[in-house]
C-alpha positions in Angstrom: -98.1 34.1 -51.1 -97.0 35.7 -54.3 -93.4 35.6 -55.4 -93.1 39.4 -55.3 -94.5 39.5 -51.7 -92.1 36.8 -50.6 -89.2 38.7 -51.9 -90.6 41.9 -50.3 -90.6 40.1 -46.9 -87.1 38.8 -47.5 -85.8 42.2 -48.5 -87.5 43.8 -45.5 -86.1 41.4 -43.0 -82.6 41.7 -44.4 -82.8 45.5 -44.6 -84.1 45.7 -41.0 -81.4 43.3 -39.7 -78.6 45.6 -40.8 -79.3 47.9 -37.8 -79.1 45.1 -35.2 -75.3 44.8 -35.1 -74.8 48.5 -34.7 -77.4 48.8 -31.9 -75.8 45.8 -30.1 -72.4 47.3 -30.4 -73.5 50.7 -29.2 -75.3 49.1 -26.2 -72.4 46.8 -25.4 -69.5 49.2 -25.8 -71.2 52.6 -25.2 -69.1 53.9 -28.0 -71.2 56.0 -30.4 -68.7 58.7 -31.7 -68.4 57.0 -35.1 -72.2 56.9 -35.7 -73.1 59.8 -38.0 -76.0 61.8 -36.7 -76.7 63.1 -40.3 -76.9 59.5 -41.5 -79.4 58.6 -38.7 -81.6 61.7 -39.5 -81.5 60.9 -43.2 -82.4 57.3 -42.4 -85.4 58.4 -40.4 -86.5 60.9 -43.1 -86.0 58.4 -45.9 -87.9 55.7 -44.1 -90.8 58.1 -43.2 -91.1 58.7 -47.0 -91.0 54.9 -47.6 -93.6 54.4 -44.9 -95.9 56.9 -46.5 -95.4 55.3 -49.9 -95.9 51.8 -48.5 -99.1 52.9 -46.7 -100.5 54.4 -49.9 -99.8 51.3 -51.9 -100.7 48.8 -49.1 -97.2 47.3 -49.2 -97.1 45.5 -45.8 -93.4 44.3 -46.0 -92.3 47.8 -46.6 -94.6 49.2 -43.9 -93.0 46.8 -41.4 -89.4 47.4 -42.6 -89.7 51.2 -42.6 -91.4 51.3 -39.2 -88.8 49.1 -37.6 -85.9 51.1 -39.2 -87.4 54.4 -37.9 -87.6 52.9 -34.4 -84.1 51.5 -34.5 -82.7 54.8 -35.8 -84.3 56.6 -32.8 -82.8 54.0 -30.5 -79.3 54.7 -32.0 -79.8 58.4 -31.8 -80.8 58.0 -28.1 -77.7 56.0 -27.4 -75.6 58.5 -29.2 -77.0 61.5 -27.4 -76.9 59.8 -24.0 -73.3 58.4 -24.4 -71.8 61.6 -25.7 -73.1 63.6 -22.8 -71.2 61.6 -20.2 
């Protein structure tokens, strides 16, 4: 594995992990008022752009990272919409 690919995987793992505490907290407390919907939408749009770029350049760490962040962003949006309705 090349050094740049190794650092790509490290960066992708760490970047993806930043969403885990927020998802856990939202699931545990059901409190989502402080989660910005605009931030979540921008996270999705930005990571869609990264996913397209990564696909065009065959950057597997970035493909995995962007895909997981898109999924986790949708999970947080779902929590937010569901919890603010009740």
